[in-house]
N, C-alpha and C positions, 0 to 999 in steps of 0.2 A: 276791145269791147268797151265802149264809152258808157260808164254807169250813169252819167248825169242825165242822159236822155231817157233813162228808164224809171219806171214807177218804183217809188220806195214802198215796200210792202211792210217792213218792220223798222221802226225807228226807236232806238233806246238812247235816251239823253240824260247824262249825269245821274245815273241811278246809283243809290246808296242804300245799304241795309244794315241796320243796327240790331243785334240780338243781345239782350241784356245790356252790358256796357261796352260790348265789342262791336266795332264796325267790320262786319264780315265782307261786305262789298263797299269799297271805298270810293270808286268812281268808274262807272262803266258806261261808255257811249259807243254806238256803232249803228250803221244803217244796213239793211239787207234789201237788195233789189229783185224785182221780178226776173225769173229766168236764170238766177245764179245759185251756185252752191257755196254757201258761206260757212267757213270752218270756225269753230270756237275752241281754241287750243290752250291747254294748260295742264299742269300736273294735278293729280287728285288732291283736293283740299284747296285749290286756288280760288274757288268761288263759282265754278261752272254750274254745279247743280243748283245752288241757291239762285243764281241768275235765271236759269231755265224755269225754276219754279215760279219766279216772279213774272216771266214772260207769259205763262199760262194761268196766272192769277191764283196759284195755290197759296202764295204768300204775297203780302203787299210790300212795295219798296218803302223805305223810310223817307227817301227824297228822290226827286227826278221823275221822268215820265217815260212810259212805254206805250207806243201806239202801233196798231196794226191796221193797214189800209185807212189811215187817218182817224181811227177811233181809239180813244184812250182806254187801255186795258183795265185801269182801276175805276174810272168814272163810268164807263159804259161797257162792262165786261161781256154782256150778252152779244152786243153787236160786234165788238172787236173779235171775240173768240169764235164767232160764226165763220171767220175767215181762216181759222187755224185748225190744222190736224196735227196731233202730236203723239209720240210714243215717249213718254217721260218716265213714269214709273212703269215697270214691266207690265205690258198689256195683259189684263186678266182674261185668259181664254178658258173655255170650259172643255176639258179633254173628252168628256163623254158625249159631247155634241160634235157634229160634222163642222167643217170649215164654213159651209154655207149657213148652217143653223146659227153659228156664232155671229156671222155678219148680219143675218136677218134679225137676230136679237138686238144688236146695236142699232140697226137701221130704224127699228121701231121707236127708238128714243129720240130720233131726229125727224122733223117734218120733211115730207117731199122726197124721201128716198124709196124708190120702188125696186122691183126685182131686176129691171133692166140696168139700173145703176149698179146693183150688186154684181151682175154679170160683167159689167164694164170694168169694175175694179179688180175682179177675179182674173180677167184677161190681162189687165195691166201688170199685176204682180205674178203672172204666169203660174197660177195655181189651178188652171182649168181642169187638169187631169185628176187632181186629188181633192177637189173642193167638197166632194160628197163623202169623203172618208172621215173617220173620227180624228179629231185633233190629237188624241193620245198617240196616234200612229205617225205624227209628223216629226220630221227632223227639226233641229233648232232653227236652221235657216228658213224652213217653211213656216214655222211659227212666227218668225220675225216678219216674213212677207205678209202673213195673215194679219199681223198687227198693223202693218203699213196699210193694207187694204182697208182695215177698219178706220184708220186715220184719214183715208182718202174718200170715204163714203160721201161726206158733205161737200165735195169739190172745194177743198181749201185753197187759198192763195199762198199760204205759208205752211210748210211742213217742218215740224221740229223733231229732230231725231237725236236722242241722247245715247252716245256710244253705240251706233247702229250695228257695228260688226263684232261687238263683244261676244266671245265664245264661238264665233263661226270658224270653220276650217278655211284654208286658203281658197278653195273653189267657191265656197259660200261668200267669202269677202269679195271676190272678183265679181260674182253675180250681183251682189248688193250694190257695188260701185256702179256697175253698168246700168242697173235699174234706177238708181238715184239720178244718174246723168240724164236718162230718158225723161224723168219727171221735170227736171230743170229745162230741158229743151222744149217742153210743152208750155213753158212760161211760168212754172211754179217757182217760188222762192223756197230754197231748201236750206235749213239751218242745221248744221251737224256739229255736235260737240264731241271732242275726242282728246285723249291724252297720247294718242299714237301719231307721232310726227309723220311717219311715212304715209299714213292713211290720208292725212290732211293734204300732204304734198301731191298725192296721186289724184285726189278726189275734188279738191276745192278750187274755186276761182279766186276767192279772196279769203282772208283769215284775220281774226282778231286774236291776239296773243294775250292771255290773262295770267297774272301772277299775284298772289296775295290780295285778291279782291280789286285789282286795278288793271285796266287794259294798257298794256305796254306799247302796242303797235297795232294798226289796222292797215291792211293794204293787199294788193295782189300778191299771191304766193310767189309768182315769178319775180315781181319787182322787189319784194322784201328780201328774197334770196340774192338777187343780183346786186342790191345795194350793199350787201355785206360780203360780196365776192372779192376776196383778197388773196386767194390761193391759186397756184398754178402748178402744173406738172410738166417736167422737161425730160426729153430723151435726147442726149447729146453724144457725139462721137468725135474724138476720144473723150470718154466720160470724165476721167480724173482731171484733165486740163480744164474742161468745161466747168466742172464743179469748183475748181480753185478760182476760176475767173468770176463766177457768180458770188462765191464767198468773199471775194475782194471788192465787190461793188456795193456802194452805199445805197443803191436803188432797190436792193432786194435782200431778203433774209432767208437763208436756207434752213429748212426745218430739220433738226437733228432727229426728232422722234415724230414722224408724220402721223403715226397711228393715234396720237392724242388729238389731232385736229381733223384728220381725213378719215372718211368712211373706209372700213376694211375692204368693201367691194371695189372701191375706186383704186385702192392700193394694189389689189390683186389684178385688176384690169390694166393698170399702168405698166405692168411687166417689170422684169428684172432691170436694175440699173436706173430706174426712174428717180428723178430728183424733184423733191417737193419744196416749193418756196412760198413766201408770203410777200406780196408786193402790190402796188397800185397797178391796175390793168394797163393804164396809159404808158407805163414804162416798158412793157413787153417788147415793143418794136425797137426801142433803143438798145435793149439788152441783146436782141437777136442780131442787130447790126454789129454790136461789139463782139459777140461770139464769132459770127461769120468772118468779120475783119481779122480775127485772130486765128483763122484757119480751123475753127471748130464747126462741124456740121450739126445743124439743128434738125434732127429727124422729126421732132414733134414738140409743140408747146401748146397747152390748152388750159384755160382758166377752169377752176373747179368751183361749182356752186356749193356753198356749205349746205349741210342738211338743216332743216328747221331746228334740229336738236342743238347744233352749234350756235345757230342764231339765238335760240332761247337762252343758252348758257351765257352768251355775250350780254344779252339784254338784262338777264336776271342776276348777273355776276355770280353764276355758279349754282343757282338753285336747280336741283336735278328733277327731271321728269320721271315720274314713277314708271 
């Protein structure tokens, strides 16, 4: 997916924010394109919420520019924010009203939204069957979807979601992911903040990783992970001779305690007797030739992508994600 041919919906350039004498945001830059899901990943306290509040003009940046569809959010907030739908602070829904009445209430605050548009967003968020029930009877996932319906009323080009799966059960999380993907496929730019690595990995096309108010990296989730892929798992027979050979090679380092660097699920899937190593991927074929030449059968060798968690720890030198 070549992002350069696509419209830049949100552009954040060298944004900084000083509160009192402290720089809460030191330097944040990234672009979000039409039709993509962009993840904003960092531990709680990294500056995610402050950045999001600046995106929707709740607070002003001390330096730098934020623009949506070419309009500067600070100089021309009304025009810029007309393109934005957001769920930033928990959406205020009235429990004693039905879902429809809530949406109708918000629709009146914006020009040009009629009953047919309300019907359209209700269908989109799959609340057709319950929209005339009181919101007090809704599950958390349904309330989240109603909040998104409200954010979509004005046909935004950019949807900003702050921790959208917070508090949802696994089924709700899966439904929310599928739903966000549908929105992006329709050409919307979706900006999702999260401190959950697995969520960003499963959901997003590209990601900005933020720590202590600074963006450490921006890139495709797959590329970022592949760039740091230095781990591989081996199944060899006879195992002990194969292990001795790998341990004797300068091209590879055998991990004594793989659980420190490899996900538990990968260790479980690798099976008994698996050998975990750190190496440059380019050396795998050399090592296979060496093993086979020494009469050792290579049943399997596969590179392991690090999780974003490991990536994050590498980039931040050990700062932990909450």
